[in-house]
N, C-alpha and C positions, 0 to 999 in steps of 0.2 A: 504494500500500500504506500502511495506517495501523496505528498501535499504540494500544491503550488501556491506559495504565499506572495501576496502583493498588497500594497496599500490601495486605497481608493485614489485614483489619479484624476486630478482636476487640471485640464490643459487648455491651451489656446489663449487667444487675446482676452485680456481683462479677467483672467482666471484668479487673480488676487482678490477679486471682489467676493470670492467664496468665503473669505474671512468675515464678511458681514453676517453670515448665517450661523456662526458658532455661538454657543451660549456660554460665555466665559466671564467670570467675575474677577479672576486674577490670572494674568497671563505672563509667563516667563518667556522673554525673547532671548534666544542664544544667538550671538553673532560675533564678529570680530571688530577690532578697533577701527579698521579702515571702513568697513561697511556701516558701522555705527554713525559715521559722519556723512553718509551719502543720502541721496534722494530715495534710495531703495527702502531704507528704514522709515522714511516719512510716508511712503506709499503703504507700507505694512501697517503702520500705526493708524493711518486714516481709515483703513478698511475694518479695523476692529470695532465691535459694537460700542455704542456710547456707554460711559460709566465703567468700562473695563479698566481695572487697575493693572499697570504694567511695570514689570521689573526687567531690566536689561542686564545680561551677563555677557561681557565682550572680551574678557582677559584671556584670549586664545591665540596661541602662536601657530606657525605653519605646521609644526610637528609636535602637537601637545602631548605632554605626559599625563599620567593618571592624576598626579598631584595638582597639575595646572587645571585639568578638566574639572576637578572637584574642589577647587580652592574657595568657592563661595557657597558651599553646601549648607552651612549654618544659616546664612542669610536667606537662602532659597527655602529651607524648611520653615523658617519663621514667616516668610511671605506666604507660603502655602498655595502655589499655583494649581489651578484646575486644568490649564492648558500649557503645554510647552511648544513653542514655535521656533524652529531652527531656521535661520536666514543666513545662508552662506554656502561655502563649498564643503568638500568632504570632511575636513577637520572640524568644522563647526557642527555639521550634522552628527558626526561620530561623538563629539563632545556632548551634544544634547542627549544622545543615546545613553552615554555613561551617567549623565546627570539624572535622567529618568530612572535608571536602575538604582542609583544610590539614594534617590528621593523615595523610591518605593521600598527599598530594602537597606536601610542605613547600617544594619548590623552585619552585612555581608561584605566580604572582600571582592574586589573586581574579578578575581580569577574564579570566584564561585559562580559567575555568570555562565550558564550552560544551556544548550538546547535540549538537554535530556531531562530537565526537571522543571515543573511549573512553579514559578516564583511569585505570581500575582502582581507583576510589574504593571500591566495594563490598567489595573484598578486605581492606580495612583493619580494619573492625569492623562488627558488626550494628548497625542503627539502629532504635530504637523511639521512637515519639512518643505521649505521653499529654497530649492537649489539656485545659487547664483552663478554656478559654472555648469558647463555641459560636458560631463564626463565621469565623475566619480561614481555615480549611480547609488550613492549612499541613501538617497531618499526612497529607494525601492529595495534596499538591502536590509537583511536582519543580521548584518555583521558590523563590527566597529574595529577600527585599527587604533591601537594605543601605543605610543612610543615609550620604550623603557630606557630612561636616561642612563641608569647605572650600567646596564648590560649592552647598551647601544644596539637595540633590536626593536623591531615592530611586532607587536603581538596582535594576532587576529582573534577577536572574541565574537561569539555568535549566540543568538537566542531569538526565536520568533517573537518574543515579547518586547524586543526593542525595535521592531519594524514600525515605521511611522504609520499612524492611522490614515493620514492623508498626505499625498505629495502634490504640491501645487507647481505646475510647470508653466510659468508666465514668461513669454519671450521678452517682455519689456525689461526684465531684471538682468538679462544677459547681453543686451545690446551694447553696453559699455565695457564688456570684458576685454582686457588688453590682449594683444596678439599672442604674446608668449603663453598666457594662461589658456587662451583659446586652443592653441596647438597642443599643449601638454594634456589638457583634459579630454580633447577629442581623441588623442592617441590612446589615452587610458580607456576610453569607451570602446574604441576599435579592439583593443586587447581583451576587454571584457567579453565582447561578442564572439571573438575567435576562440578564446579559451573555453567559454561556455559551450560552444558548438561541438568541441571535441572531448570535453570532459567525460570521464567514465560514469559520471552521475547525470549525464544529459537526459533530457526527456522531450516529448513532442512539443510541449509548451515553450521550453527554453530554446529549442531549435528554431521554432517559428519566430520568436522575438529576436533571437540573435541574427537571423537572416535579414529581417526587416530593419533592424538597427544598423547593420552594416550598409544596407542600401541607402538609408536616409543620411547617415553620417558621411560616407565616402562620396555620395552624390552631391553633397552641398558644402563640404568643409572648405574647399578652395574658393568657392563663391563668398563664403563668410569672411575669409582672410583678405580677399580682394575688395569686398564691399561690406564692411562691418555693420553698416546700418540696414542691411537687407533683412527685414523682419521675417519674410517667408523662409529664407535659407536658415536663419538662426533658429526659427521654430522647429524646422525639420531636424537639425542637429541636436537641439535640446530634447526633443521627444525621442529621437534615436538613442541618445545617450542614456536616457531613463529606461528605455527598453533593454538596452545592453546590461544595465544594472540589475534589472529584474531577472534577466536570463542567467547571469552568473551567480546571483544570490540563490537561485534555485537549482544550480548545477555544479558550481564550484569553480575556483580559479585554478591555474596551472603553473608551470615552471617559470613563465615570464614574470608572474607576480612573486614567486618565491625568490627569484634573483633580484627583481626590482625592489622588493622590500628590504633585502639585505643591503643593496647599494644605497638606498635612501637612508637607512639607519646609520650607516657609517659616513657617507659623504653629503648627506642632506640634499640630495638631488630631488627636484620635484617628482612626485609619484608617477605621473603619466610619462614624463621623460625617461624615468628609470625603467619602467616595465616595457616601454616601446623600444628602448635600446636593445633589449634581449629578444624581443618577439620574433624577428625574422630567423634568428639562429635557433630558437626553440621550435619554430614551425619546421625547419629543416630536420631537426632532431626527431620530432614526432611523426614526420611524414611516413616512416616505415610502418607505422600502426594505423594512421588515419589519413593517408594520402588522398583517398577518394573524397573524403569530407572537405579537405582543404581545396581540392579541385572545384567542388561545388561552391565554396565561398569565393574562390578566385573568379568565378564566372559572374559574380555580382558586381565586381568593380567595372567601372565604365571603360570602354575601349581604349582611349588614349593612355590610361594608366595601367592597364592589365598587361602583365608579362606572362611568360610560359608557366610559371609556378607562383604560388602565393607568397613565398618568401621574397622573391624578386619584385613582385608587385608592391609589397609592403615597403621595401627599400626605396623603390621609385617614388611612391606616394609620399612617404615620410620625407624624402629629400625635397620634394616640391613644397611640402608644408613647412620645412625648417626644423623638423625633428632630427636630433642627432642620431647617427647610425654607428658611431664609434666612441670610445672613451675620450679621445681627444676632442671630439665634437661636443661632449658633455662637460667640457672645461675641467676635467679631472687629470691631474698629472699622472703620467704613466708610472713613475717611480712609486707614487702613493698607492696607485691601484695594485701594482705588483706586490707591494708590501702588505696590502690588506687582503690578498687573494685567499689565503687560508681561512681567515675569519669570515670572509664573504661566503666561501664554500660551506663552512659550518652553519652559518645562519640560514642559508638557502636550504640546506638539507633538513633543518629543523622546522621549516615553514609548512603550514597546512597546504601550501600550493603543490607539494609533491604528491599529496594523497590521491587526488582524482585526475592527475595528469595522464593522458592516454598511453604514454610509454614510461615504464619504470626507469628510474635513474639511480645510479650509484655515484659515489663521490668523484670518480674519474669522469663521469659524464658531466657533472656540474662544473668541474674544473675546465673541461673543454669548452663548455658554453661560456664560462667567464672569459676564456681566452679568445673566443670567437669575435668579440667586440673590441679587441685590442688594436686591430688594423683599420 
């Protein structure tokens, strides 16, 4: 027996107006310092029902640790929100998930969060996610990534109870997304779709969403980069990224994420940049097991970008987008990378990304994949 879990998705023009319909007396908005000062936050506040009391938590960095995520828990409990609204990218939404967990179960450690036990988290507050990037998929995922500062690793935590109740996909909130973030998050979404499609836990639902996600993202991303104000293209990429998030959330990530999480933990490379760096090499590695499925995905790419195999298509598209395809392109010194290789290998092998990858991997395989991006 399988379950396919997804929030209620509110999408399209003016979808932020959905916030008018919620019945909230006390609302916690989780965001970051940059977004807190933008017009996006004004839009969110204006849509909330009259007389709703609002608390804002914005002390969130790019790679937040558990202690940073939960630094305001005493104030949050005193406030007592009945709704938690995350407005931001993956780090913000993941932080809101951790806050929801700790708000509902203050006596539990973060590593007690498990998909195997009912914890009653959903009873504490309604959870709404408003993604301001098009790629992390966290608004449709029941996973959260938490950085461990002491061990320099990224921990992947999961529970169906931290899945948002609603995901609001309003294209107006991503129109101002800077080019570098647009590229990084789109590459992340492409990686989600591809890894979901070949995961050993894949299913008919995740397959369908992964295919459509790839079609929407790859068919529109270059238009978005050339014409950032193109609402139609932005909307397509935004919806496609959410579909990819739903697909991987219900099928699992693979080796590109295992390697990317390791690289990001040590070198603080943006997540999408890190996973995209390894994706073509991982596709080549997995082709012995899932070559036909990769061929199917390769056929989705539009003619001018499609090469003979998916790995080369990805390299070609990523080059056009400005996504690095080698360590030097990711502005990491080769000496530092070589010195960190053993630790990178260890972290990647310990990641949940190896569990459902279509081809089993040993330490030697991970080492070769790490070396594949050195040229």
